[in-house]
N, C-alpha and C positions, 0 to 999 in steps of 0.2 A: 542174420544172413551169413551163409558160409562164405569164407574167402574175403571178408571185409577186414580192413586194417585202419584203425582210427589215427594212426601216427603218420607223421610226414612234416615237411617244412611248411610253415605258415605262408599263405598266399600274400601277394603284395597288397591286395585289397580284400575286404570281406567277400565271401561268396554270396551272391544275390539270390535269395530264395523266395519263391512264391508258394503259397499253401492253398490248395483247392480241395474243399470238402463241403458237403451240404450240411454238416453238423457243426454248429458254432462252437460247441464244447471241444470237439476234436481240433478245430482250428486254434482255439485258445490254448489247448494243451501243447500243441506243436510250437506255437509262438513262444510260450513260456520256456519250453525245452531249449529252443534255439537261442533265446535271450541270454542264456548263460555261456554262450560260445562267441568270443570276440571275432572269430574268423568267419562267422556266418551271420548274415543280416536279412531279416524278413522285409522284403520291399513291397509285397502286395499279397492280398488274400482274395479268394473268390468262392462263391457258394455253388456254382455249377459250371458245366463245361463251356457254355456260351461266354460267361464272364471270364473264364480261364483264357479263352482265345483272345479276348480283349486285353486282359492283363498282360499276356505274353507280348503283345505288340506295343503296349504303352509303357511298360516298365523294364522290358528286356532282362528278365532274371536269368541267372546262369543255370539254375535248376528249379524244376517245379515238382512238388509233392502232389500227386494227382489221385484223388479218389476215383475208383472205377465206376461204382454204381451210384449215380446221381440222377434225379429227375430231369426231364427235358433233355438237353444235350449231355450225354454221359461222358465219362473219362476216356472211353475208347475213341469216340469221334473227335473229342478235343485233342487227344494225343496225336492222332493222324494228321489233323489240320495244322497243329502247331509245328510238328516235326517236318512237315512238307515245306516250311518256309526256310529261306536261306538264313544261316546263322542262328538257327532255332535253339532254344534252351534244351538242356537235357531233361528228361522226364523220368521220375520214379513213381510207379503206380502203387497205390495203397489198396489193400484188400483185407478182408476179415478171415479168410482161410486160404491155405496155400495150394489147394487143388482147384481153385476158382478157374473155370474154363475161359473166363475173359482175360486172364493174365497172359496166356499165349497170344491172344489176339492183340493185346496191348503191346506186347514185345514185338510182334510182327509189324505193328504200326509205328514202331520207332522208339518205344520206351527203352531205357537203358537197364532197367531192373525193376524189382518190385519189393515191397515191404509189407509184412503183416502189421495191422494196426496195434498189436500188442508187442511189437518188437522192442527190446530194451532200448532206452534212450541213447546210450552210447553207440549202439549199432545204427540207429537212424542217422545220427550225426556223421558216423563213418561212411555210410552209404552216400550221403550228400557230398561229402568231400571226395569220395571215390569217383563219382560220375562227373563232378565239376572238373576233375583232373583228366577226364577223357577215358577213364576205365569203366568197365561194366561192373554192376553190383550183383552179378550172378555168377555162380560157379557152374561148370559143365554138369555137375551132378544134379544141381537144381533144375537146369533146363531139361535134363533127361527125365527127372521125376515128373516134371510138368507134362511133358509129352506122353509119358507112360500113364499118367493119371487121367488124362483127358481123352475120352473116346473120340476117335476121328474116323467117321465113315468114309471120308475122302482120302484116307491115307495113301492108297495106291495112286490116285490121281495127283496128290500132292508130291509124292515121290518122283513120279515121272516129270512133273512140271519143274521140280527143283533140279533134277538132273539135266533137263534141257537148258535151264538157265546157267548152270555151272559149266556146260559144254563149251561156252565161249572162252573159257579161261585157258591159259597156257598151262603146261605141266607144272611149272614152278609156282604159278599163281594158285593152282589147285592144291599143291602141297601146303602153301601158306594158309589157304582157306581151311583145310583139314586141321592144321595146327590151331587155328582160331576156334574151331569147333571143339577142340580138346581144352580150350581155355588158356592156351599159352600166352604169355606176355610177349611183347616185341623182342625183348632180350632173350627169352626162352626160345622163340622161333629162330632167332639168329644163331644161337648156340647149337640148336638141333639140326638146322639146315645149312650151317656154315656160311651165313650171310652177315654183313655188317648191319648195324642198327638203322642207318639211313636207307639201306636197300630194303630192309623189312618194311619200314614206314612207307617207302615208295610202293611196294607191292600191296600193302593194305589200302593205301589211297586208290590205287588202280582197281582193286577189287570192289571198293565202294562205288566207283564210277561205272565200271563194266556191269555190275549187278544192279545198279540203280538202288542202292541201299544207303542208309545214313549212319549206321554204327556197327560195331563189332558183334553185338548180340544178334543182329539180323543175319550177319554172315554165318554165325554159329548155328542159328536155327535153320538156315537154308541147308547147311551141311547135314544137320540131323534129319531134316525132312528127306534129303536125298539118300539117307541111310548109308552114308560113307564112313561113319564111325559107330 
């Protein structure tokens, strides 16, 4: 994944990870991969979306690796339901190809990023660490490529709806939203707009509340939908 960085200070406790995939071999491979990292601990596994919802409530993982395409309750429904809860874990969706039309739906449902199932092991670990720390595991270029690759017959309606939602923002909040759409960090936004880091964090928090969203990726997608960048 572009923009991932596997380095950084070790957390005070291991990152609690849940693995959700209907293929036992995929789950086993991911569990073995994570087993070599002392800062990440697999606390639960699930074979479908219904089990994932149960696992999220019972084990309170920090991050869930979530397969999109599963029988019964799929990863899209599970992601939306899990992310709608207070204090919900971060979700990284897993897919077999990067133009999967379901990826955008998962991101709009609250996922913080996505990984291909053949992603190199170090990048998978880096993505888990990234979203556990509150960052997105997507670059703006990846979001743009997803939107460009997925035909959307409702693009005009989506643009109008996105612009209507963003119309409630102040001018400053709109500037911050556009910066998020460009993938800027809080520090980068502060430097570009001349704001302190606490002020930027306050604006981001207000954006999430005003727009009824739950992460930075959703703000970025809304800005892209509105065609403001």
